[in-house]
mmCIF file of the C-alpha atoms, coordinates in Angstrom:
data_MODEL
# 
_entry.id   MODEL 
# 
loop_
_atom_site.group_PDB 
_atom_site.id 
_atom_site.type_symbol 
_atom_site.label_atom_id 
_atom_site.label_alt_id 
_atom_site.label_comp_id 
_atom_site.label_asym_id 
_atom_site.label_entity_id 
_atom_site.label_seq_id 
_atom_site.pdbx_PDB_ins_code 
_atom_site.Cartn_x 
_atom_site.Cartn_y 
_atom_site.Cartn_z 
_atom_site.occupancy 
_atom_site.B_iso_or_equiv 
_atom_site.pdbx_formal_charge 
_atom_site.auth_seq_id 
_atom_site.auth_comp_id 
_atom_site.auth_asym_id 
_atom_site.auth_atom_id 
_atom_site.pdbx_PDB_model_num 
ATOM 1   C CA . MET A 1 1   ? 1.210   15.429  -4.794  1.00 0.00 ? 1   MET A CA 1 
ATOM 2   C CA . THR A 1 2   ? -2.188  13.772  -4.710  1.00 0.00 ? 2   THR A CA 1 
ATOM 3   C CA . ALA A 1 3   ? -2.898  11.220  -1.992  1.00 0.00 ? 3   ALA A CA 1 
ATOM 4   C CA . GLN A 1 4   ? -1.610  7.883   -3.294  1.00 0.00 ? 4   GLN A CA 1 
ATOM 5   C CA . ALA A 1 5   ? -3.623  4.687   -3.631  1.00 0.00 ? 5   ALA A CA 1 
ATOM 6   C CA . PRO A 1 6   ? -2.030  2.017   -1.447  1.00 0.00 ? 6   PRO A CA 1 
ATOM 7   C CA . ASN A 1 7   ? -1.285  -1.573  -2.251  1.00 0.00 ? 7   ASN A CA 1 
ATOM 8   C CA . THR A 1 8   ? -3.572  -3.868  -0.275  1.00 0.00 ? 8   THR A CA 1 
ATOM 9   C CA . LEU A 1 9   ? -3.300  -6.837  2.060   1.00 0.00 ? 9   LEU A CA 1 
ATOM 10  C CA . GLU A 1 10  ? -6.116  -9.204  2.989   1.00 0.00 ? 10  GLU A CA 1 
ATOM 11  C CA . ILE A 1 11  ? -5.987  -10.640 6.494   1.00 0.00 ? 11  ILE A CA 1 
ATOM 12  C CA . ASN A 1 12  ? -8.787  -12.809 7.898   1.00 0.00 ? 12  ASN A CA 1 
ATOM 13  C CA . GLY A 1 13  ? -11.354 -11.520 5.400   1.00 0.00 ? 13  GLY A CA 1 
ATOM 14  C CA . HIS A 1 14  ? -10.515 -7.825  5.906   1.00 0.00 ? 14  HIS A CA 1 
ATOM 15  C CA . THR A 1 15  ? -8.742  -5.656  3.344   1.00 0.00 ? 15  THR A CA 1 
ATOM 16  C CA . TYR A 1 16  ? -6.047  -3.295  4.624   1.00 0.00 ? 16  TYR A CA 1 
ATOM 17  C CA . GLY A 1 17  ? -4.101  -0.601  2.843   1.00 0.00 ? 17  GLY A CA 1 
ATOM 18  C CA . ILE A 1 18  ? -0.369  -1.207  2.999   1.00 0.00 ? 18  ILE A CA 1 
ATOM 19  C CA . ILE A 1 19  ? 0.909   2.042   4.432   1.00 0.00 ? 19  ILE A CA 1 
ATOM 20  C CA . ALA A 1 20  ? 4.647   1.341   4.498   1.00 0.00 ? 20  ALA A CA 1 
ATOM 21  C CA . THR A 1 21  ? 7.169   -1.435  4.116   1.00 0.00 ? 21  THR A CA 1 
ATOM 22  C CA . GLU A 1 22  ? 10.720  -2.135  5.130   1.00 0.00 ? 22  GLU A CA 1 
ATOM 23  C CA . GLY A 1 23  ? 12.507  -5.064  3.587   1.00 0.00 ? 23  GLY A CA 1 
ATOM 24  C CA . GLU A 1 24  ? 12.928  -6.773  0.252   1.00 0.00 ? 24  GLU A CA 1 
ATOM 25  C CA . GLY A 1 25  ? 11.030  -9.218  -1.904  1.00 0.00 ? 25  GLY A CA 1 
ATOM 26  C CA . LEU A 1 26  ? 7.636   -7.637  -2.574  1.00 0.00 ? 26  LEU A CA 1 
ATOM 27  C CA . LEU A 1 27  ? 6.638   -8.243  -6.164  1.00 0.00 ? 27  LEU A CA 1 
ATOM 28  C CA . THR A 1 28  ? 6.229   -5.508  -8.767  1.00 0.00 ? 28  THR A CA 1 
ATOM 29  C CA . PRO A 1 29  ? 5.303   -5.598  -12.468 1.00 0.00 ? 29  PRO A CA 1 
ATOM 30  C CA . SER A 1 30  ? 9.026   -5.326  -13.292 1.00 0.00 ? 30  SER A CA 1 
ATOM 31  C CA . ASP A 1 31  ? 9.512   -8.774  -11.753 1.00 0.00 ? 31  ASP A CA 1 
ATOM 32  C CA . PHE A 1 32  ? 7.345   -10.106 -14.592 1.00 0.00 ? 32  PHE A CA 1 
ATOM 33  C CA . GLY A 1 33  ? 9.053   -8.082  -17.335 1.00 0.00 ? 33  GLY A CA 1 
ATOM 34  C CA . ILE A 1 34  ? 6.386   -5.373  -17.490 1.00 0.00 ? 34  ILE A CA 1 
ATOM 35  C CA . GLN A 1 35  ? 7.332   -1.704  -17.201 1.00 0.00 ? 35  GLN A CA 1 
ATOM 36  C CA . PRO A 1 36  ? 4.639   0.250   -15.307 1.00 0.00 ? 36  PRO A CA 1 
ATOM 37  C CA . VAL A 1 37  ? 3.741   3.848   -16.095 1.00 0.00 ? 37  VAL A CA 1 
ATOM 38  C CA . MET A 1 38  ? 1.740   6.303   -14.025 1.00 0.00 ? 38  MET A CA 1 
ATOM 39  C CA . MET A 1 39  ? -1.920  5.267   -13.739 1.00 0.00 ? 39  MET A CA 1 
ATOM 40  C CA . SER A 1 40  ? -3.090  8.633   -12.469 1.00 0.00 ? 40  SER A CA 1 
ATOM 41  C CA . THR A 1 41  ? -1.959  11.359  -10.115 1.00 0.00 ? 41  THR A CA 1 
ATOM 42  C CA . ALA A 1 42  ? -3.254  9.057   -7.350  1.00 0.00 ? 42  ALA A CA 1 
ATOM 43  C CA . CYS A 1 43  ? -0.896  6.259   -8.444  1.00 0.00 ? 43  CYS A CA 1 
ATOM 44  C CA . TRP A 1 44  ? 2.438   7.569   -9.628  1.00 0.00 ? 44  TRP A CA 1 
ATOM 45  C CA . ARG A 1 45  ? 4.082   4.150   -9.406  1.00 0.00 ? 45  ARG A CA 1 
ATOM 46  C CA . GLY A 1 46  ? 1.681   2.783   -12.041 1.00 0.00 ? 46  GLY A CA 1 
ATOM 47  C CA . TYR A 1 47  ? 0.367   -0.280  -10.238 1.00 0.00 ? 47  TYR A CA 1 
ATOM 48  C CA . ILE A 1 48  ? -1.534  -1.516  -7.215  1.00 0.00 ? 48  ILE A CA 1 
ATOM 49  C CA . THR A 1 49  ? -0.682  -4.950  -5.870  1.00 0.00 ? 49  THR A CA 1 
ATOM 50  C CA . HIS A 1 50  ? -3.128  -7.043  -3.874  1.00 0.00 ? 50  HIS A CA 1 
ATOM 51  C CA . TYR A 1 51  ? -1.657  -9.451  -1.347  1.00 0.00 ? 51  TYR A CA 1 
ATOM 52  C CA . ALA A 1 52  ? -3.230  -11.955 1.005   1.00 0.00 ? 52  ALA A CA 1 
ATOM 53  C CA . ILE A 1 53  ? -1.957  -14.162 3.776   1.00 0.00 ? 53  ILE A CA 1 
ATOM 54  C CA . VAL A 1 54  ? -2.667  -17.674 2.486   1.00 0.00 ? 54  VAL A CA 1 
ATOM 55  C CA . ASP A 1 55  ? -1.804  -20.552 4.818   1.00 0.00 ? 55  ASP A CA 1 
ATOM 56  C CA . GLY A 1 56  ? 0.634   -18.267 6.644   1.00 0.00 ? 56  GLY A CA 1 
ATOM 57  C CA . VAL A 1 57  ? 2.386   -17.116 3.460   1.00 0.00 ? 57  VAL A CA 1 
ATOM 58  C CA . LEU A 1 58  ? 2.359   -13.621 1.960   1.00 0.00 ? 58  LEU A CA 1 
ATOM 59  C CA . THR A 1 59  ? 0.916   -14.217 -1.510  1.00 0.00 ? 59  THR A CA 1 
ATOM 60  C CA . LEU A 1 60  ? 0.340   -11.926 -4.499  1.00 0.00 ? 60  LEU A CA 1 
ATOM 61  C CA . VAL A 1 61  ? -3.297  -12.490 -5.454  1.00 0.00 ? 61  VAL A CA 1 
ATOM 62  C CA . GLY A 1 62  ? -3.971  -9.564  -7.796  1.00 0.00 ? 62  GLY A CA 1 
ATOM 63  C CA . LEU A 1 63  ? -2.457  -6.683  -9.708  1.00 0.00 ? 63  LEU A CA 1 
ATOM 64  C CA . ARG A 1 64  ? -3.928  -3.578  -11.345 1.00 0.00 ? 64  ARG A CA 1 
ATOM 65  C CA . MET A 1 65  ? -1.621  -1.547  -13.564 1.00 0.00 ? 65  MET A CA 1 
ATOM 66  C CA . CYS A 1 66  ? -0.804  0.540   -16.605 1.00 0.00 ? 66  CYS A CA 1 
ATOM 67  C CA . ALA A 1 67  ? 2.135   -0.566  -18.745 1.00 0.00 ? 67  ALA A CA 1 
ATOM 68  C CA . GLU A 1 68  ? 4.441   1.317   -21.003 1.00 0.00 ? 68  GLU A CA 1 
ATOM 69  C CA . GLU A 1 69  ? 3.021   1.245   -24.556 1.00 0.00 ? 69  GLU A CA 1 
ATOM 70  C CA . ASP A 1 70  ? 0.338   -1.233  -23.386 1.00 0.00 ? 70  ASP A CA 1 
ATOM 71  C CA . GLN A 1 71  ? 2.955   -3.999  -23.365 1.00 0.00 ? 71  GLN A CA 1 
ATOM 72  C CA . TYR A 1 72  ? 1.267   -6.545  -21.115 1.00 0.00 ? 72  TYR A CA 1 
ATOM 73  C CA . LYS A 1 73  ? 2.353   -10.143 -20.611 1.00 0.00 ? 73  LYS A CA 1 
ATOM 74  C CA . PRO A 1 74  ? 0.731   -13.095 -18.895 1.00 0.00 ? 74  PRO A CA 1 
ATOM 75  C CA . ILE A 1 75  ? 1.650   -13.465 -15.229 1.00 0.00 ? 75  ILE A CA 1 
ATOM 76  C CA . ALA A 1 76  ? 1.775   -17.049 -13.992 1.00 0.00 ? 76  ALA A CA 1 
ATOM 77  C CA . GLY A 1 77  ? -0.151  -18.017 -17.126 1.00 0.00 ? 77  GLY A CA 1 
ATOM 78  C CA . ILE A 1 78  ? -2.917  -15.473 -16.476 1.00 0.00 ? 78  ILE A CA 1 
ATOM 79  C CA . GLU A 1 79  ? -3.753  -12.850 -19.094 1.00 0.00 ? 79  GLU A CA 1 
ATOM 80  C CA . PRO A 1 80  ? -5.026  -9.517  -17.833 1.00 0.00 ? 80  PRO A CA 1 
ATOM 81  C CA . THR A 1 81  ? -8.518  -8.245  -18.419 1.00 0.00 ? 81  THR A CA 1 
ATOM 82  C CA . MET A 1 82  ? -8.600  -4.670  -19.657 1.00 0.00 ? 82  MET A CA 1 
ATOM 83  C CA . GLU A 1 83  ? -10.750 -1.979  -18.104 1.00 0.00 ? 83  GLU A CA 1 
ATOM 84  C CA . VAL A 1 84  ? -11.107 0.806   -20.657 1.00 0.00 ? 84  VAL A CA 1 
ATOM 85  C CA . TYR A 1 85  ? -12.283 4.237   -19.597 1.00 0.00 ? 85  TYR A CA 1 
ATOM 86  C CA . GLU A 1 86  ? -13.655 7.198   -21.475 1.00 0.00 ? 86  GLU A CA 1 
ATOM 87  C CA . PRO A 1 87  ? -11.019 9.026   -23.501 1.00 0.00 ? 87  PRO A CA 1 
ATOM 88  C CA . VAL A 1 88  ? -9.353  11.912  -21.700 1.00 0.00 ? 88  VAL A CA 1 
ATOM 89  C CA . GLU A 1 89  ? -8.210  14.699  -24.021 1.00 0.00 ? 89  GLU A CA 1 
ATOM 90  C CA . GLY A 1 90  ? -8.499  12.321  -26.956 1.00 0.00 ? 90  GLY A CA 1 
ATOM 91  C CA . LYS A 1 91  ? -6.389  9.572   -25.375 1.00 0.00 ? 91  LYS A CA 1 
ATOM 92  C CA . ARG A 1 92  ? -7.716  6.132   -24.475 1.00 0.00 ? 92  ARG A CA 1 
ATOM 93  C CA . TYR A 1 93  ? -7.196  5.204   -20.869 1.00 0.00 ? 93  TYR A CA 1 
ATOM 94  C CA . ALA A 1 94  ? -7.054  1.577   -19.786 1.00 0.00 ? 94  ALA A CA 1 
ATOM 95  C CA . GLU A 1 95  ? -5.866  -0.462  -16.849 1.00 0.00 ? 95  GLU A CA 1 
ATOM 96  C CA . ALA A 1 96  ? -4.877  -4.109  -16.898 1.00 0.00 ? 96  ALA A CA 1 
ATOM 97  C CA . VAL A 1 97  ? -6.269  -6.239  -14.099 1.00 0.00 ? 97  VAL A CA 1 
ATOM 98  C CA . TYR A 1 98  ? -4.665  -9.554  -13.174 1.00 0.00 ? 98  TYR A CA 1 
ATOM 99  C CA . SER A 1 99  ? -6.985  -11.575 -10.929 1.00 0.00 ? 99  SER A CA 1 
ATOM 100 C CA . ASP A 1 100 ? -6.747  -14.970 -9.293  1.00 0.00 ? 100 ASP A CA 1 
ATOM 101 C CA . LEU A 1 101 ? -2.981  -14.904 -8.992  1.00 0.00 ? 101 LEU A CA 1 
ATOM 102 C CA . ALA A 1 102 ? -1.455  -17.136 -6.332  1.00 0.00 ? 102 ALA A CA 1 
ATOM 103 C CA . ILE A 1 103 ? 2.224   -16.226 -6.335  1.00 0.00 ? 103 ILE A CA 1 
ATOM 104 C CA . ARG A 1 104 ? 4.198   -16.802 -3.155  1.00 0.00 ? 104 ARG A CA 1 
ATOM 105 C CA . THR A 1 105 ? 6.454   -13.904 -2.243  1.00 0.00 ? 105 THR A CA 1 
ATOM 106 C CA . HIS A 1 106 ? 9.886   -14.155 -0.712  1.00 0.00 ? 106 HIS A CA 1 
ATOM 107 C CA . PHE A 1 107 ? 9.466   -10.883 1.125   1.00 0.00 ? 107 PHE A CA 1 
ATOM 108 C CA . SER A 1 108 ? 11.487  -10.477 4.302   1.00 0.00 ? 108 SER A CA 1 
ATOM 109 C CA . GLY A 1 109 ? 10.778  -7.465  6.452   1.00 0.00 ? 109 GLY A CA 1 
ATOM 110 C CA . ALA A 1 110 ? 7.854   -5.654  7.976   1.00 0.00 ? 110 ALA A CA 1 
ATOM 111 C CA . MET A 1 111 ? 4.847   -3.715  6.758   1.00 0.00 ? 111 MET A CA 1 
ATOM 112 C CA . LEU A 1 112 ? 2.248   -1.464  8.304   1.00 0.00 ? 112 LEU A CA 1 
ATOM 113 C CA . ALA A 1 113 ? -1.304  -2.128  7.169   1.00 0.00 ? 113 ALA A CA 1 
ATOM 114 C CA . GLY A 1 114 ? -4.361  -0.101  8.113   1.00 0.00 ? 114 GLY A CA 1 
ATOM 115 C CA . ARG A 1 115 ? -8.106  -0.059  7.605   1.00 0.00 ? 115 ARG A CA 1 
ATOM 116 C CA . ASP A 1 116 ? -11.030 2.098   8.687   1.00 0.00 ? 116 ASP A CA 1 
ATOM 117 C CA . PHE A 1 117 ? -9.392  5.468   8.058   1.00 0.00 ? 117 PHE A CA 1 
ATOM 118 C CA . VAL A 1 118 ? -10.405 8.478   10.167  1.00 0.00 ? 118 VAL A CA 1 
ATOM 119 C CA . ASP A 1 119 ? -11.541 10.923  7.475   1.00 0.00 ? 119 ASP A CA 1 
ATOM 120 C CA . VAL A 1 120 ? -10.731 14.109  9.387   1.00 0.00 ? 120 VAL A CA 1 
ATOM 121 C CA . LEU A 1 121 ? -7.043  13.105  9.259   1.00 0.00 ? 121 LEU A CA 1 
ATOM 122 C CA . TYR A 1 122 ? -6.995  12.853  5.446   1.00 0.00 ? 122 TYR A CA 1 
ATOM 123 C CA . ARG A 1 123 ? -3.948  14.435  3.824   1.00 0.00 ? 123 ARG A CA 1 
ATOM 124 C CA . HIS A 1 124 ? -4.075  15.292  0.161   1.00 0.00 ? 124 HIS A CA 1 
ATOM 125 C CA . MET A 1 125 ? -0.525  14.168  -0.438  1.00 0.00 ? 125 MET A CA 1 
ATOM 126 C CA . ALA A 1 126 ? 1.543   10.981  -0.509  1.00 0.00 ? 126 ALA A CA 1 
ATOM 127 C CA . PHE A 1 127 ? 0.277   8.185   1.763   1.00 0.00 ? 127 PHE A CA 1 
ATOM 128 C CA . GLN A 1 128 ? -1.802  8.610   4.871   1.00 0.00 ? 128 GLN A CA 1 
ATOM 129 C CA . LYS A 1 129 ? -0.124  8.534   8.289   1.00 0.00 ? 129 LYS A CA 1 
ATOM 130 C CA . PRO A 1 130 ? -0.266  5.182   10.140  1.00 0.00 ? 130 PRO A CA 1 
ATOM 131 C CA . TRP A 1 131 ? -2.109  6.628   13.143  1.00 0.00 ? 131 TRP A CA 1 
ATOM 132 C CA . GLY A 1 132 ? -4.917  7.804   10.870  1.00 0.00 ? 132 GLY A CA 1 
ATOM 133 C CA . TYR A 1 133 ? -6.329  4.266   10.802  1.00 0.00 ? 133 TYR A CA 1 
ATOM 134 C CA . ARG A 1 134 ? -8.609  2.860   13.485  1.00 0.00 ? 134 ARG A CA 1 
ATOM 135 C CA . VAL A 1 135 ? -7.130  -0.598  12.862  1.00 0.00 ? 135 VAL A CA 1 
ATOM 136 C CA . LEU A 1 136 ? -3.352  -0.607  12.440  1.00 0.00 ? 136 LEU A CA 1 
ATOM 137 C CA . LEU A 1 137 ? -1.347  -3.817  12.102  1.00 0.00 ? 137 LEU A CA 1 
ATOM 138 C CA . GLU A 1 138 ? 2.345   -4.496  11.743  1.00 0.00 ? 138 GLU A CA 1 
ATOM 139 C CA . VAL A 1 139 ? 3.069   -7.656  9.763   1.00 0.00 ? 139 VAL A CA 1 
ATOM 140 C CA . VAL A 1 140 ? 6.522   -9.234  10.101  1.00 0.00 ? 140 VAL A CA 1 
ATOM 141 C CA . VAL A 1 141 ? 7.529   -11.654 7.362   1.00 0.00 ? 141 VAL A CA 1 
ATOM 142 C CA . ALA A 1 142 ? 10.599  -13.848 6.712   1.00 0.00 ? 142 ALA A CA 1 
ATOM 143 C CA . ASP A 1 143 ? 11.087  -15.326 3.238   1.00 0.00 ? 143 ASP A CA 1 
ATOM 144 C CA . GLY A 1 144 ? 7.367   -14.995 2.555   1.00 0.00 ? 144 GLY A CA 1 
ATOM 145 C CA . ARG A 1 145 ? 6.232   -16.706 5.759   1.00 0.00 ? 145 ARG A CA 1 
ATOM 146 C CA . VAL A 1 146 ? 4.292   -14.488 8.157   1.00 0.00 ? 146 VAL A CA 1 
ATOM 147 C CA . GLU A 1 147 ? 5.995   -14.639 11.542  1.00 0.00 ? 147 GLU A CA 1 
ATOM 148 C CA . ARG A 1 148 ? 3.891   -12.149 13.472  1.00 0.00 ? 148 ARG A CA 1 
ATOM 149 C CA . VAL A 1 149 ? 0.935   -9.810  13.145  1.00 0.00 ? 149 VAL A CA 1 
ATOM 150 C CA . GLN A 1 150 ? 0.924   -7.177  15.870  1.00 0.00 ? 150 GLN A CA 1 
ATOM 151 C CA . ASP A 1 151 ? -2.016  -4.885  16.527  1.00 0.00 ? 151 ASP A CA 1 
ATOM 152 C CA . HIS A 1 152 ? -1.029  -1.222  17.036  1.00 0.00 ? 152 HIS A CA 1 
ATOM 153 C CA . SER A 1 153 ? -4.608  0.131   17.015  1.00 0.00 ? 153 SER A CA 1 
ATOM 154 C CA . ASP A 1 154 ? -4.513  1.280   20.648  1.00 0.00 ? 154 ASP A CA 1 
ATOM 155 C CA . GLU A 1 155 ? -1.245  3.103   20.058  1.00 0.00 ? 155 GLU A CA 1 
ATOM 156 C CA . ALA A 1 156 ? -2.680  4.781   16.940  1.00 0.00 ? 156 ALA A CA 1 
ATOM 157 C CA . ARG A 1 157 ? -5.735  5.872   18.939  1.00 0.00 ? 157 ARG A CA 1 
ATOM 158 C CA . GLY A 1 158 ? -3.460  7.370   21.613  1.00 0.00 ? 158 GLY A CA 1 
ATOM 159 C CA . ILE A 1 159 ? -1.551  9.337   18.998  1.00 0.00 ? 159 ILE A CA 1 
ATOM 160 C CA . ARG A 1 160 ? -4.825  10.644  17.511  1.00 0.00 ? 160 ARG A CA 1 
ATOM 161 C CA . THR A 1 161 ? -5.934  11.736  20.996  1.00 0.00 ? 161 THR A CA 1 
ATOM 162 C CA . VAL A 1 162 ? -2.748  13.752  21.515  1.00 0.00 ? 162 VAL A CA 1 
ATOM 163 C CA . ILE A 1 163 ? -3.044  15.341  18.058  1.00 0.00 ? 163 ILE A CA 1 
ATOM 164 C CA . ALA A 1 164 ? -6.699  16.267  18.666  1.00 0.00 ? 164 ALA A CA 1 
ATOM 165 C CA . GLN A 1 165 ? -5.651  18.307  21.702  1.00 0.00 ? 165 GLN A CA 1 
ATOM 166 C CA . MET A 1 166 ? -3.121  20.377  19.756  1.00 0.00 ? 166 MET A CA 1 
ATOM 167 C CA . GLU A 1 167 ? -4.212  23.746  18.433  1.00 0.00 ? 167 GLU A CA 1 
ATOM 168 C CA . ASN A 1 168 ? -1.127  24.853  16.515  1.00 0.00 ? 168 ASN A CA 1 
ATOM 169 C CA . PRO A 1 169 ? -0.684  23.091  13.127  1.00 0.00 ? 169 PRO A CA 1 
ATOM 170 C CA . ARG A 1 170 ? 3.103   23.465  13.437  1.00 0.00 ? 170 ARG A CA 1 
ATOM 171 C CA . ASP A 1 171 ? 2.991   21.582  16.768  1.00 0.00 ? 171 ASP A CA 1 
ATOM 172 C CA . VAL A 1 172 ? 1.015   18.815  15.052  1.00 0.00 ? 172 VAL A CA 1 
ATOM 173 C CA . MET A 1 173 ? 3.607   18.571  12.249  1.00 0.00 ? 173 MET A CA 1 
ATOM 174 C CA . ASP A 1 174 ? 6.511   18.477  14.726  1.00 0.00 ? 174 ASP A CA 1 
ATOM 175 C CA . PHE A 1 175 ? 4.761   15.831  16.856  1.00 0.00 ? 175 PHE A CA 1 
ATOM 176 C CA . GLU A 1 176 ? 3.918   13.700  13.791  1.00 0.00 ? 176 GLU A CA 1 
ATOM 177 C CA . ARG A 1 177 ? 7.496   13.907  12.548  1.00 0.00 ? 177 ARG A CA 1 
ATOM 178 C CA . LYS A 1 178 ? 8.858   12.855  15.950  1.00 0.00 ? 178 LYS A CA 1 
ATOM 179 C CA . ILE A 1 179 ? 6.349   10.047  16.500  1.00 0.00 ? 179 ILE A CA 1 
ATOM 180 C CA . GLY A 1 180 ? 6.973   8.809   12.960  1.00 0.00 ? 180 GLY A CA 1 
ATOM 181 C CA . GLN A 1 181 ? 10.726  8.677   13.531  1.00 0.00 ? 181 GLN A CA 1 
ATOM 182 C CA . ASP A 1 182 ? 10.408  7.118   16.993  1.00 0.00 ? 182 ASP A CA 1 
ATOM 183 C CA . ARG A 1 183 ? 7.603   4.588   16.439  1.00 0.00 ? 183 ARG A CA 1 
ATOM 184 C CA . PHE A 1 184 ? 7.255   4.018   12.709  1.00 0.00 ? 184 PHE A CA 1 
ATOM 185 C CA . PRO A 1 185 ? 10.685  4.842   11.235  1.00 0.00 ? 185 PRO A CA 1 
ATOM 186 C CA . TYR A 1 186 ? 10.229  2.943   8.016   1.00 0.00 ? 186 TYR A CA 1 
ATOM 187 C CA . PHE A 1 187 ? 7.103   4.956   7.214   1.00 0.00 ? 187 PHE A CA 1 
ATOM 188 C CA . ASP A 1 188 ? 9.146   8.135   6.959   1.00 0.00 ? 188 ASP A CA 1 
ATOM 189 C CA . ARG A 1 189 ? 12.203  6.466   5.459   1.00 0.00 ? 189 ARG A CA 1 
ATOM 190 C CA . ASP A 1 190 ? 10.460  5.089   2.401   1.00 0.00 ? 190 ASP A CA 1 
ATOM 191 C CA . LEU A 1 191 ? 7.918   7.934   2.315   1.00 0.00 ? 191 LEU A CA 1 
ATOM 192 C CA . GLY A 1 192 ? 5.158   5.367   2.382   1.00 0.00 ? 192 GLY A CA 1 
ATOM 193 C CA . PHE A 1 193 ? 5.733   4.300   -1.215  1.00 0.00 ? 193 PHE A CA 1 
ATOM 194 C CA . THR A 1 194 ? 4.917   0.623   -0.946  1.00 0.00 ? 194 THR A CA 1 
# 
């Protein structure tokens, strides 16, 4: 599987990739009656949501997607703009982009969000590991209201340091599996598909 494009979260003017979530209430195109289809091998789920923390509330502010049979609908009164790409094998390729949304979520749970990825840790499959980001935050939310943002960047750096000292790739895989289960269980449980 190709590395997957993450949903995003804006916090204090910085954009983070949402690496994993645990909980319920994040919005998807299906919540608006739109059936997504694969955008590319880098986005099997068919959409990328853009969230922001606005006045302490987790808010959907944008959405990029491909819909089944190009059946798009307005979301919160906003029509999508279409980005059309060169035909691939004779087929038109387009993505719908919904901008300037301001839809409060009722998400309750936690998410890991990272930015400034360490390129040498890139994996060409699924989502990147949480410790691969120089800045790693855990965001805890209850009914859409952000309760806590905890910085795990030092912990991620410590994990990278241990991995860098390992010579055997199997040891690295075993260590990553264990640290994922012990420290970031919801990353492994939902396979990072946020």
